[in-house]
N, CA, C and O atoms as CSV, one atom per row, in Angstrom:
chain,resi,resn,atom,element,x,y,z
A,1,UNK,N,N,63.893,-133.917,42.436
A,1,UNK,CA,C,64.120,-132.875,41.462
A,1,UNK,C,C,65.035,-133.398,40.373
A,1,UNK,O,O,66.022,-134.077,40.657
A,2,UNK,N,N,64.711,-133.087,39.134
A,2,UNK,CA,C,65.473,-133.594,38.001
A,2,UNK,C,C,66.717,-132.751,37.771
A,2,UNK,O,O,66.695,-131.531,37.934
A,3,UNK,N,N,67.791,-133.411,37.393
A,3,UNK,CA,C,69.025,-132.690,37.089
A,3,UNK,C,C,69.210,-132.524,35.592
A,3,UNK,O,O,70.257,-132.064,35.137
A,4,UNK,N,N,68.187,-132.902,34.823
A,4,UNK,CA,C,68.267,-132.746,33.377
A,4,UNK,C,C,68.226,-131.265,33.025
A,4,UNK,O,O,67.457,-130.499,33.605
A,5,UNK,N,N,69.062,-130.870,32.069
A,5,UNK,CA,C,69.045,-129.488,31.619
A,5,UNK,C,C,68.399,-129.425,30.252
A,5,UNK,O,O,68.443,-130.382,29.478
A,6,UNK,N,N,67.806,-128.292,29.970
A,6,UNK,CA,C,67.196,-128.073,28.673
A,6,UNK,C,C,68.296,-127.987,27.624
A,6,UNK,O,O,69.313,-127.335,27.859
A,7,UNK,N,N,68.119,-128.626,26.477
A,7,UNK,CA,C,69.134,-128.499,25.444
A,7,UNK,C,C,69.219,-127.051,24.961
A,7,UNK,O,O,68.217,-126.339,24.896
A,8,UNK,N,N,70.416,-126.645,24.631
A,8,UNK,CA,C,70.641,-125.275,24.179
A,8,UNK,C,C,70.457,-125.235,22.664
A,8,UNK,O,O,71.438,-125.243,21.920
A,9,UNK,N,N,69.221,-125.193,22.208
A,9,UNK,CA,C,68.880,-125.241,20.783
A,9,UNK,C,C,68.999,-123.833,20.205
A,9,UNK,O,O,68.075,-123.027,20.308
A,10,UNK,N,N,70.147,-123.551,19.596
A,10,UNK,CA,C,70.441,-122.215,19.083
A,10,UNK,C,C,69.438,-121.816,17.990
A,10,UNK,O,O,68.998,-120.667,17.940
A,11,UNK,N,N,69.085,-122.751,17.131
A,11,UNK,CA,C,68.149,-122.443,16.047
A,11,UNK,C,C,66.810,-121.947,16.555
A,11,UNK,O,O,66.263,-120.982,16.019
A,12,UNK,N,N,66.271,-122.596,17.588
A,12,UNK,CA,C,65.000,-122.142,18.167
A,12,UNK,C,C,65.144,-120.760,18.774
A,12,UNK,O,O,64.230,-119.940,18.687
A,13,UNK,N,N,66.297,-120.497,19.393
A,13,UNK,CA,C,66.513,-119.171,19.991
A,13,UNK,C,C,66.555,-118.102,18.907
A,13,UNK,O,O,65.988,-117.022,19.073
A,14,UNK,N,N,67.227,-118.400,17.796
A,14,UNK,CA,C,67.266,-117.458,16.676
A,14,UNK,C,C,65.848,-117.205,16.180
A,14,UNK,O,O,65.459,-116.060,15.946
A,15,UNK,N,N,65.085,-118.270,16.021
A,15,UNK,CA,C,63.708,-118.152,15.547
A,15,UNK,C,C,62.879,-117.283,16.485
A,15,UNK,O,O,62.131,-116.417,16.032
A,16,UNK,N,N,63.007,-117.509,17.771
A,16,UNK,CA,C,62.200,-116.750,18.740
A,16,UNK,C,C,62.599,-115.283,18.777
A,16,UNK,O,O,61.733,-114.411,18.853
A,17,UNK,N,N,63.900,-114.995,18.725
A,17,UNK,CA,C,64.351,-113.594,18.717
A,17,UNK,C,C,63.868,-112.909,17.442
A,17,UNK,O,O,63.430,-111.759,17.477
A,18,UNK,N,N,63.949,-113.619,16.315
A,18,UNK,CA,C,63.476,-113.071,15.043
A,18,UNK,C,C,61.988,-112.743,15.144
A,18,UNK,O,O,61.553,-111.686,14.688
A,19,UNK,N,N,61.213,-113.638,15.734
A,19,UNK,CA,C,59.780,-113.407,15.891
A,19,UNK,C,C,59.512,-112.228,16.827
A,19,UNK,O,O,58.613,-111.427,16.571
A,20,UNK,N,N,60.278,-112.119,17.898
A,20,UNK,CA,C,60.107,-110.993,18.825
A,20,UNK,C,C,60.459,-109.670,18.151
A,20,UNK,O,O,59.917,-108.624,18.509
A,21,UNK,N,N,61.356,-109.714,17.186
A,21,UNK,CA,C,61.725,-108.523,16.416
A,21,UNK,C,C,60.743,-108.264,15.281
A,21,UNK,O,O,60.906,-107.318,14.511
A,22,UNK,N,N,59.714,-109.119,15.183
A,22,UNK,CA,C,58.692,-109.000,14.141
A,22,UNK,C,C,59.320,-109.041,12.752
A,22,UNK,O,O,59.000,-108.234,11.880
A,23,UNK,N,N,60.220,-110.001,12.573
A,23,UNK,CA,C,60.931,-110.151,11.308
A,23,UNK,C,C,60.585,-111.513,10.717
A,23,UNK,O,O,60.553,-112.517,11.428
A,24,UNK,N,N,60.331,-111.539,9.440
A,24,UNK,CA,C,60.041,-112.797,8.757
A,24,UNK,C,C,61.344,-113.458,8.338
A,24,UNK,O,O,62.384,-112.808,8.242
A,25,UNK,N,N,61.270,-114.764,8.091
A,25,UNK,CA,C,62.453,-115.490,7.630
A,25,UNK,C,C,62.986,-114.885,6.335
A,25,UNK,O,O,64.198,-114.820,6.131
A,26,UNK,N,N,62.093,-114.447,5.473
A,26,UNK,CA,C,62.510,-113.870,4.194
A,26,UNK,C,C,63.353,-112.612,4.411
A,26,UNK,O,O,64.348,-112.404,3.717
A,27,UNK,N,N,62.959,-111.781,5.365
A,27,UNK,CA,C,63.704,-110.547,5.637
A,27,UNK,C,C,65.083,-110.855,6.195
A,27,UNK,O,O,66.067,-110.226,5.807
A,28,UNK,N,N,65.159,-111.819,7.103
A,28,UNK,CA,C,66.449,-112.219,7.659
A,28,UNK,C,C,67.324,-112.806,6.561
A,28,UNK,O,O,68.517,-112.508,6.488
A,29,UNK,N,N,66.739,-113.636,5.712
A,29,UNK,CA,C,67.484,-114.251,4.617
A,29,UNK,C,C,68.021,-113.188,3.668
A,29,UNK,O,O,69.175,-113.258,3.245
A,30,UNK,N,N,67.196,-112.207,3.333
A,30,UNK,CA,C,67.610,-111.134,2.429
A,30,UNK,C,C,68.780,-110.356,3.026
A,30,UNK,O,O,69.750,-110.053,2.332
A,31,UNK,N,N,68.681,-110.034,4.317
A,31,UNK,CA,C,69.743,-109.268,4.979
A,31,UNK,C,C,71.059,-110.042,5.031
A,31,UNK,O,O,72.135,-109.445,5.050
A,32,UNK,N,N,70.967,-111.361,5.055
A,32,UNK,CA,C,72.170,-112.194,5.134
A,32,UNK,C,C,72.624,-112.695,3.770
A,32,UNK,O,O,73.667,-113.340,3.667
A,33,UNK,N,N,71.853,-112.406,2.717
A,33,UNK,CA,C,72.199,-112.881,1.391
A,33,UNK,C,C,72.005,-114.380,1.235
A,33,UNK,O,O,72.759,-115.042,0.522
A,34,UNK,N,N,70.998,-114.908,1.899
A,34,UNK,CA,C,70.698,-116.340,1.851
A,34,UNK,C,C,69.281,-116.533,1.342
A,34,UNK,O,O,68.560,-115.570,1.078
A,35,UNK,N,N,68.895,-117.802,1.208
A,35,UNK,CA,C,67.516,-118.112,0.848
A,35,UNK,C,C,66.702,-118.313,2.121
A,35,UNK,O,O,67.254,-118.560,3.194
A,36,UNK,N,N,65.399,-118.207,1.990
A,36,UNK,CA,C,64.508,-118.431,3.126
A,36,UNK,C,C,64.649,-119.859,3.621
A,36,UNK,O,O,64.549,-120.115,4.820
A,37,UNK,N,N,64.882,-120.794,2.700
A,37,UNK,CA,C,65.041,-122.192,3.071
A,37,UNK,C,C,66.282,-122.381,3.951
A,37,UNK,O,O,66.276,-123.195,4.875
A,38,UNK,N,N,67.345,-121.625,3.657
A,38,UNK,CA,C,68.564,-121.704,4.474
A,38,UNK,C,C,68.296,-121.253,5.898
A,38,UNK,O,O,68.796,-121.853,6.850
A,39,UNK,N,N,67.507,-120.196,6.046
A,39,UNK,CA,C,67.155,-119.704,7.384
A,39,UNK,C,C,66.321,-120.746,8.109
A,39,UNK,O,O,66.511,-120.974,9.304
A,40,UNK,N,N,65.403,-121.378,7.397
A,40,UNK,CA,C,64.585,-122.426,7.998
A,40,UNK,C,C,65.458,-123.576,8.500
A,40,UNK,O,O,65.228,-124.103,9.588
A,41,UNK,N,N,66.450,-123.961,7.713
A,41,UNK,CA,C,67.363,-125.040,8.113
A,41,UNK,C,C,68.153,-124.628,9.352
A,41,UNK,O,O,68.327,-125.425,10.274
A,42,UNK,N,N,68.632,-123.375,9.374
A,42,UNK,CA,C,69.392,-122.880,10.529
A,42,UNK,C,C,68.516,-122.907,11.782
A,42,UNK,O,O,68.959,-123.336,12.848
A,43,UNK,N,N,67.269,-122.446,11.645
A,43,UNK,CA,C,66.374,-122.383,12.800
A,43,UNK,C,C,65.972,-123.767,13.306
A,43,UNK,O,O,65.535,-123.910,14.448
A,44,UNK,N,N,66.117,-124.762,12.476
A,44,UNK,CA,C,65.818,-126.127,12.909
A,44,UNK,C,C,67.065,-126.861,13.389
A,44,UNK,O,O,66.982,-128.016,13.807
A,45,UNK,N,N,68.225,-126.196,13.332
A,45,UNK,CA,C,69.476,-126.817,13.765
A,45,UNK,C,C,69.728,-126.520,15.233
A,45,UNK,O,O,69.451,-125.423,15.718
A,46,UNK,N,N,70.252,-127.507,15.923
A,46,UNK,CA,C,70.566,-127.312,17.336
A,46,UNK,C,C,71.815,-126.455,17.510
A,46,UNK,O,O,71.939,-125.732,18.499
A,47,UNK,N,N,72.733,-126.530,16.562
A,47,UNK,CA,C,73.956,-125.727,16.623
A,47,UNK,C,C,74.099,-124.925,15.338
A,47,UNK,O,O,73.588,-125.309,14.286
A,48,UNK,N,N,74.799,-123.813,15.442
A,48,UNK,CA,C,75.075,-122.950,14.289
A,48,UNK,C,C,76.534,-122.542,14.396
A,48,UNK,O,O,77.021,-122.209,15.476
A,49,UNK,N,N,77.236,-122.571,13.244
A,49,UNK,CA,C,78.656,-122.208,13.324
A,49,UNK,C,C,78.811,-120.741,13.719
A,49,UNK,O,O,77.941,-119.912,13.450
A,50,UNK,N,N,79.912,-120.447,14.347
A,50,UNK,CA,C,80.142,-119.148,15.000
A,50,UNK,C,C,80.031,-117.966,14.034
A,50,UNK,O,O,79.477,-116.928,14.398
A,51,UNK,N,N,80.548,-118.106,12.815
A,51,UNK,CA,C,80.500,-116.998,11.846
A,51,UNK,C,C,79.059,-116.670,11.455
A,51,UNK,O,O,78.671,-115.502,11.417
A,52,UNK,N,N,78.271,-117.702,11.166
A,52,UNK,CA,C,76.859,-117.490,10.819
A,52,UNK,C,C,76.120,-116.879,11.998
A,52,UNK,O,O,75.288,-115.988,11.829
A,53,UNK,N,N,76.433,-117.367,13.199
A,53,UNK,CA,C,75.767,-116.867,14.397
A,53,UNK,C,C,76.048,-115.376,14.588
A,53,UNK,O,O,75.147,-114.612,14.933
A,54,UNK,N,N,77.293,-114.965,14.364
A,54,UNK,CA,C,77.644,-113.543,14.504
A,54,UNK,C,C,76.908,-112.698,13.469
A,54,UNK,O,O,76.413,-111.616,13.788
A,55,UNK,N,N,76.835,-113.190,12.226
A,55,UNK,CA,C,76.138,-112.452,11.172
A,55,UNK,C,C,74.643,-112.334,11.488
A,55,UNK,O,O,74.048,-111.268,11.323
A,56,UNK,N,N,74.052,-113.428,11.938
A,56,UNK,CA,C,72.628,-113.418,12.291
A,56,UNK,C,C,72.386,-112.471,13.467
A,56,UNK,O,O,71.424,-111.702,13.470
A,57,UNK,N,N,73.265,-112.536,14.455
A,57,UNK,CA,C,73.122,-111.676,15.630
A,57,UNK,C,C,73.171,-110.205,15.235
A,57,UNK,O,O,72.404,-109.395,15.756
A,58,UNK,N,N,74.066,-109.858,14.319
A,58,UNK,CA,C,74.186,-108.463,13.889
A,58,UNK,C,C,72.894,-107.988,13.227
A,58,UNK,O,O,72.423,-106.884,13.500
A,59,UNK,N,N,72.323,-108.820,12.359
A,59,UNK,CA,C,71.078,-108.454,11.682
A,59,UNK,C,C,69.929,-108.333,12.685
A,59,UNK,O,O,69.078,-107.454,12.554
A,60,UNK,N,N,69.907,-109.209,13.674
A,60,UNK,CA,C,68.834,-109.176,14.675
A,60,UNK,C,C,69.048,-108.088,15.730
A,60,UNK,O,O,68.157,-107.822,16.536
A,61,UNK,N,N,70.215,-107.466,15.727
A,61,UNK,CA,C,70.473,-106.386,16.671
A,61,UNK,C,C,70.792,-106.860,18.073
A,61,UNK,O,O,70.527,-106.158,19.048
A,62,UNK,N,N,71.364,-108.056,18.176
A,62,UNK,CA,C,71.780,-108.601,19.468
A,62,UNK,C,C,73.195,-109.148,19.311
A,62,UNK,O,O,73.730,-109.201,18.203
A,63,UNK,N,N,73.787,-109.548,20.411
A,63,UNK,CA,C,75.114,-110.155,20.334
A,63,UNK,C,C,74.967,-111.664,20.166
A,63,UNK,O,O,73.912,-112.231,20.450
A,64,UNK,N,N,76.032,-112.303,19.703
A,64,UNK,CA,C,76.019,-113.762,19.579
A,64,UNK,C,C,75.807,-114.386,20.952
A,64,UNK,O,O,75.099,-115.385,21.081
A,65,UNK,N,N,76.421,-113.798,21.980
A,65,UNK,CA,C,76.224,-114.282,23.352
A,65,UNK,C,C,74.771,-114.119,23.777
A,65,UNK,O,O,74.225,-114.956,24.495
A,66,UNK,N,N,74.152,-113.030,23.326
A,66,UNK,CA,C,72.742,-112.801,23.638
A,66,UNK,C,C,71.866,-113.906,23.086
A,66,UNK,O,O,70.903,-114.324,23.729
A,67,UNK,N,N,72.201,-114.386,21.884
A,67,UNK,CA,C,71.437,-115.491,21.309
A,67,UNK,C,C,71.691,-116.765,22.110
A,67,UNK,O,O,70.756,-117.492,22.447
A,68,UNK,N,N,72.959,-117.028,22.412
A,68,UNK,CA,C,73.303,-118.252,23.143
A,68,UNK,C,C,72.632,-118.295,24.514
A,68,UNK,O,O,72.202,-119.356,24.966
A,69,UNK,N,N,72.544,-117.143,25.170
A,69,UNK,CA,C,72.003,-117.088,26.526
A,69,UNK,C,C,70.523,-116.704,26.576
A,69,UNK,O,O,69.972,-116.522,27.662
A,70,UNK,N,N,69.872,-116.579,25.414
A,70,UNK,CA,C,68.479,-116.161,25.364
A,70,UNK,C,C,67.594,-117.119,26.151
A,70,UNK,O,O,67.714,-118.339,26.048
A,71,UNK,N,N,66.709,-116.532,26.933
A,71,UNK,CA,C,65.762,-117.322,27.709
A,71,UNK,C,C,64.405,-116.637,27.652
A,71,UNK,O,O,64.257,-115.494,28.085
A,72,UNK,N,N,63.434,-117.330,27.123
A,72,UNK,CA,C,62.097,-116.747,27.025
A,72,UNK,C,C,61.525,-116.451,28.406
A,72,UNK,O,O,60.786,-115.482,28.580
A,73,UNK,N,N,61.863,-117.276,29.380
A,73,UNK,CA,C,61.393,-117.041,30.738
A,73,UNK,C,C,61.923,-115.711,31.269
A,73,UNK,O,O,61.207,-114.977,31.951
A,74,UNK,N,N,63.178,-115.407,30.953
A,74,UNK,CA,C,63.767,-114.146,31.402
A,74,UNK,C,C,63.052,-112.964,30.769
A,74,UNK,O,O,62.805,-111.956,31.431
A,75,UNK,N,N,62.718,-113.086,29.489
A,75,UNK,CA,C,61.994,-112.010,28.803
A,75,UNK,C,C,60.645,-111.783,29.476
A,75,UNK,O,O,60.255,-110.645,29.735
A,76,UNK,N,N,59.945,-112.862,29.755
A,76,UNK,CA,C,58.639,-112.729,30.404
A,76,UNK,C,C,58.768,-112.156,31.807
A,76,UNK,O,O,57.908,-111.387,32.238
A,77,UNK,N,N,59.828,-112.517,32.528
A,77,UNK,CA,C,60.045,-111.953,33.862
A,77,UNK,C,C,60.306,-110.459,33.786
A,77,UNK,O,O,59.803,-109.699,34.613
A,78,UNK,N,N,61.085,-110.033,32.808
A,78,UNK,CA,C,61.381,-108.604,32.658
A,78,UNK,C,C,60.093,-107.846,32.376
A,78,UNK,O,O,59.829,-106.805,32.978
A,79,UNK,N,N,59.287,-108.380,31.450
A,79,UNK,CA,C,58.022,-107.715,31.122
A,79,UNK,C,C,57.110,-107.695,32.350
A,79,UNK,O,O,56.496,-106.672,32.655
A,80,UNK,N,N,57.026,-108.808,33.041
A,80,UNK,CA,C,56.165,-108.888,34.218
A,80,UNK,C,C,56.610,-107.985,35.347
A,80,UNK,O,O,55.775,-107.485,36.101
A,81,UNK,N,N,57.903,-107.765,35.479
A,81,UNK,CA,C,58.418,-106.922,36.545
A,81,UNK,C,C,58.441,-105.449,36.183
A,81,UNK,O,O,58.656,-104.600,37.048
A,82,UNK,N,N,58.222,-105.138,34.920
A,82,UNK,CA,C,58.283,-103.750,34.483
A,82,UNK,C,C,56.927,-103.071,34.543
A,82,UNK,O,O,56.847,-101.881,34.847
A,83,UNK,N,N,55.865,-103.801,34.261
A,83,UNK,CA,C,54.543,-103.206,34.202
A,83,UNK,C,C,53.618,-103.861,35.219
A,83,UNK,O,O,53.698,-105.061,35.481
A,84,UNK,N,N,52.751,-103.049,35.778
A,84,UNK,CA,C,51.752,-103.584,36.705
A,84,UNK,C,C,50.528,-104.011,35.910
A,84,UNK,O,O,50.467,-103.823,34.695
A,85,UNK,N,N,49.565,-104.583,36.601
A,85,UNK,CA,C,48.362,-105.067,35.926
A,85,UNK,C,C,47.553,-103.949,35.276
A,85,UNK,O,O,46.897,-104.173,34.259
A,86,UNK,N,N,47.593,-102.757,35.848
A,86,UNK,CA,C,46.784,-101.680,35.289
A,86,UNK,C,C,47.525,-100.866,34.234
A,86,UNK,O,O,47.031,-99.827,33.796
A,87,UNK,N,N,48.694,-101.322,33.827
A,87,UNK,CA,C,49.409,-100.676,32.739
A,87,UNK,C,C,50.286,-99.519,33.158
A,87,UNK,O,O,50.951,-98.914,32.316
A,88,UNK,N,N,50.304,-99.196,34.442
A,88,UNK,CA,C,51.148,-98.098,34.906
A,88,UNK,C,C,52.566,-98.623,35.072
A,88,UNK,O,O,52.783,-99.712,35.602
A,89,UNK,N,N,53.501,-97.851,34.621
A,89,UNK,CA,C,54.898,-98.276,34.702
A,89,UNK,C,C,55.291,-98.437,36.159
A,89,UNK,O,O,55.012,-97.572,36.990
A,90,UNK,N,N,55.941,-99.553,36.460
A,90,UNK,CA,C,56.253,-99.893,37.838
A,90,UNK,C,C,57.742,-99.823,38.157
A,90,UNK,O,O,58.126,-99.893,39.325
A,91,UNK,N,N,58.575,-99.687,37.149
A,91,UNK,CA,C,60.015,-99.799,37.376
A,91,UNK,C,C,60.703,-98.443,37.484
A,91,UNK,O,O,61.921,-98.356,37.329
A,92,UNK,N,N,59.960,-97.416,37.741
A,92,UNK,CA,C,60.563,-96.096,37.893
A,92,UNK,C,C,60.957,-95.482,36.561
A,92,UNK,O,O,61.742,-94.535,36.527
A,93,UNK,N,N,60.431,-95.999,35.476
A,93,UNK,CA,C,60.742,-95.444,34.170
A,93,UNK,C,C,59.951,-94.164,33.984
A,93,UNK,O,O,58.808,-94.063,34.430
A,94,UNK,N,N,60.552,-93.191,33.329
A,94,UNK,CA,C,59.915,-91.904,33.140
A,94,UNK,C,C,59.634,-91.700,31.663
A,94,UNK,O,O,60.557,-91.533,30.866
A,95,UNK,N,N,58.346,-91.714,31.293
A,95,UNK,CA,C,57.981,-91.506,29.905
A,95,UNK,C,C,57.436,-90.100,29.672
A,95,UNK,O,O,56.823,-89.849,28.634
A,96,UNK,N,N,57.640,-89.196,30.593
A,96,UNK,CA,C,57.177,-87.831,30.439
A,96,UNK,C,C,58.148,-87.067,29.558
A,96,UNK,O,O,59.345,-87.357,29.536
A,97,UNK,N,N,57.621,-86.082,28.828
A,97,UNK,CA,C,58.484,-85.237,28.009
A,97,UNK,C,C,59.363,-84.398,28.919
A,97,UNK,O,O,58.902,-83.889,29.941
A,98,UNK,N,N,60.624,-84.253,28.551
A,98,UNK,CA,C,61.505,-83.372,29.317
A,98,UNK,C,C,61.740,-82.084,28.553
A,98,UNK,O,O,62.725,-81.386,28.793
A,99,UNK,N,N,60.837,-81.763,27.628
A,99,UNK,CA,C,60.854,-80.499,26.916
A,99,UNK,C,C,59.411,-80.114,26.641
A,99,UNK,O,O,58.509,-80.950,26.694
A,100,UNK,N,N,59.206,-78.849,26.351
A,100,UNK,CA,C,57.867,-78.374,26.050
A,100,UNK,C,C,57.600,-78.584,24.558
A,100,UNK,O,O,58.284,-77.981,23.731
A,101,UNK,N,N,56.632,-79.413,24.194
A,101,UNK,CA,C,56.360,-79.665,22.774
A,101,UNK,C,C,56.018,-78.400,21.997
A,101,UNK,O,O,56.340,-78.291,20.814
A,102,UNK,N,N,55.366,-77.441,22.658
A,102,UNK,CA,C,55.036,-76.192,21.964
A,102,UNK,C,C,56.295,-75.417,21.588
A,102,UNK,O,O,56.347,-74.787,20.531
A,103,UNK,N,N,57.310,-75.463,22.451
A,103,UNK,CA,C,58.571,-74.806,22.128
A,103,UNK,C,C,59.183,-75.425,20.872
A,103,UNK,O,O,59.739,-74.719,20.030
A,104,UNK,N,N,59.078,-76.729,20.754
A,104,UNK,CA,C,59.614,-77.419,19.575
A,104,UNK,C,C,58.847,-77.017,18.316
A,104,UNK,O,O,59.450,-76.846,17.257
A,105,UNK,N,N,57.524,-76.866,18.418
A,105,UNK,CA,C,56.714,-76.451,17.274
A,105,UNK,C,C,57.105,-75.037,16.854
A,105,UNK,O,O,57.277,-74.765,15.666
A,106,UNK,N,N,57.244,-74.141,17.822
A,106,UNK,CA,C,57.636,-72.765,17.521
A,106,UNK,C,C,59.029,-72.742,16.882
A,106,UNK,O,O,59.254,-72.022,15.909
A,107,UNK,N,N,59.950,-73.520,17.421
A,107,UNK,CA,C,61.298,-73.585,16.873
A,107,UNK,C,C,61.270,-74.068,15.416
A,107,UNK,O,O,61.956,-73.509,14.561
A,108,UNK,N,N,60.490,-75.087,15.146
A,108,UNK,CA,C,60.368,-75.605,13.788
A,108,UNK,C,C,59.762,-74.559,12.867
A,108,UNK,O,O,60.235,-74.363,11.748
A,109,UNK,N,N,58.720,-73.890,13.334
A,109,UNK,CA,C,58.077,-72.852,12.533
A,109,UNK,C,C,59.065,-71.734,12.204
A,109,UNK,O,O,59.121,-71.265,11.068
A,110,UNK,N,N,59.840,-71.310,13.198
A,110,UNK,CA,C,60.830,-70.254,12.972
A,110,UNK,C,C,61.875,-70.688,11.951
A,110,UNK,O,O,62.301,-69.886,11.120
A,111,UNK,N,N,62.289,-71.944,12.007
A,111,UNK,CA,C,63.264,-72.438,11.030
A,111,UNK,C,C,62.663,-72.471,9.625
A,111,UNK,O,O,63.347,-72.163,8.649
A,112,UNK,N,N,61.385,-72.845,9.522
A,112,UNK,CA,C,60.720,-72.856,8.220
A,112,UNK,C,C,60.575,-71.451,7.653
A,112,UNK,O,O,60.785,-71.235,6.460
A,113,UNK,N,N,60.218,-70.497,8.507
A,113,UNK,CA,C,60.093,-69.109,8.073
A,113,UNK,C,C,61.452,-68.596,7.599
A,113,UNK,O,O,61.537,-67.936,6.563
A,114,UNK,N,N,62.510,-68.894,8.346
A,114,UNK,CA,C,63.847,-68.456,7.956
A,114,UNK,C,C,64.264,-69.069,6.620
A,114,UNK,O,O,64.886,-68.399,5.797
A,115,UNK,N,N,63.925,-70.331,6.404
A,115,UNK,CA,C,64.241,-70.989,5.135
A,115,UNK,C,C,63.521,-70.298,3.982
A,115,UNK,O,O,64.093,-70.116,2.907
A,116,UNK,N,N,62.265,-69.913,4.205
A,116,UNK,CA,C,61.509,-69.209,3.165
A,116,UNK,C,C,62.125,-67.831,2.895
A,116,UNK,O,O,62.225,-67.416,1.740
A,117,UNK,N,N,62.536,-67.125,3.947
A,117,UNK,CA,C,63.177,-65.815,3.769
A,117,UNK,C,C,64.463,-65.968,2.964
A,117,UNK,O,O,64.736,-65.167,2.070
A,118,UNK,N,N,65.255,-66.997,3.277
A,118,UNK,CA,C,66.496,-67.237,2.540
A,118,UNK,C,C,66.207,-67.536,1.077
A,118,UNK,O,O,66.938,-67.103,0.186
A,119,UNK,N,N,65.137,-68.276,0.840
A,119,UNK,CA,C,64.766,-68.617,-0.531
A,119,UNK,C,C,64.366,-67.352,-1.303
A,119,UNK,O,O,64.774,-67.177,-2.451
A,120,UNK,N,N,63.573,-66.475,-0.685
A,120,UNK,CA,C,63.140,-65.234,-1.328
A,120,UNK,C,C,64.360,-64.358,-1.621
A,120,UNK,O,O,64.467,-63.785,-2.705
A,121,UNK,N,N,65.272,-64.254,-0.664
A,121,UNK,CA,C,66.486,-63.456,-0.845
A,121,UNK,C,C,67.315,-63.981,-2.017
A,121,UNK,O,O,67.837,-63.201,-2.813
A,122,UNK,N,N,67.432,-65.289,-2.117
A,122,UNK,CA,C,68.193,-65.903,-3.199
A,122,UNK,C,C,67.525,-65.618,-4.554
A,122,UNK,O,O,68.205,-65.307,-5.532
A,123,UNK,N,N,66.198,-65.727,-4.600
A,123,UNK,CA,C,65.480,-65.472,-5.846
A,123,UNK,C,C,65.575,-64.001,-6.257
A,123,UNK,O,O,65.661,-63.689,-7.445
A,124,UNK,N,N,65.558,-63.097,-5.269
A,124,UNK,CA,C,65.700,-61.674,-5.582
A,124,UNK,C,C,67.077,-61.390,-6.165
A,124,UNK,O,O,67.201,-60.583,-7.086
A,125,UNK,N,N,68.108,-62.037,-5.645
A,125,UNK,CA,C,69.450,-61.890,-6.185
A,125,UNK,C,C,69.518,-62.372,-7.632
A,125,UNK,O,O,70.137,-61.743,-8.490
A,126,UNK,N,N,68.864,-63.506,-7.875
A,126,UNK,CA,C,68.828,-64.023,-9.261
A,126,UNK,C,C,68.139,-63.067,-10.197
A,126,UNK,O,O,68.590,-62.867,-11.325
A,127,UNK,N,N,67.025,-62.457,-9.741
A,127,UNK,CA,C,66.268,-61.531,-10.586
A,127,UNK,C,C,67.077,-60.275,-10.878
A,127,UNK,O,O,67.015,-59.763,-11.996
A,128,UNK,N,N,67.833,-59.764,-9.916
A,128,UNK,CA,C,68.653,-58.568,-10.116
A,128,UNK,C,C,69.813,-58.846,-11.056
A,128,UNK,O,O,70.280,-57.952,-11.762
A,129,UNK,N,N,70.276,-60.090,-11.060
A,129,UNK,CA,C,71.407,-60.461,-11.900
A,129,UNK,C,C,71.050,-60.532,-13.371
A,129,UNK,O,O,71.957,-60.542,-14.203
A,130,UNK,N,N,69.786,-60.580,-13.735
A,130,UNK,CA,C,69.375,-60.708,-15.141
A,130,UNK,C,C,69.227,-59.394,-15.809
A,130,UNK,O,O,68.887,-59.337,-16.990
């Protein structure tokens, strides 16, 4: 068994997290106030200075430690352990509504009706004032 460890290529990890977030280099560059070429250089670098890493992590919505410890194998394991082959959730996650959608529709309708009544009342006041 080999004792060689995989190099911790921070730039590749940034690139992969950015891709998983469905973000283009241009969008990341814009958010950081950099050029797309600068992002490309960062993603090809094995190391990134701590300040840049924190700024990039904030834009990507992860922590700097999350980038440093990112492992694609771990992501695939999480996905594989969460869903079964037939698409049914396997991890005890509950995607059922915990409210009645019809109640929400009625509530919204009542609020809209009340807003219209308030508008009519306001307009009637304006008309009486003239």
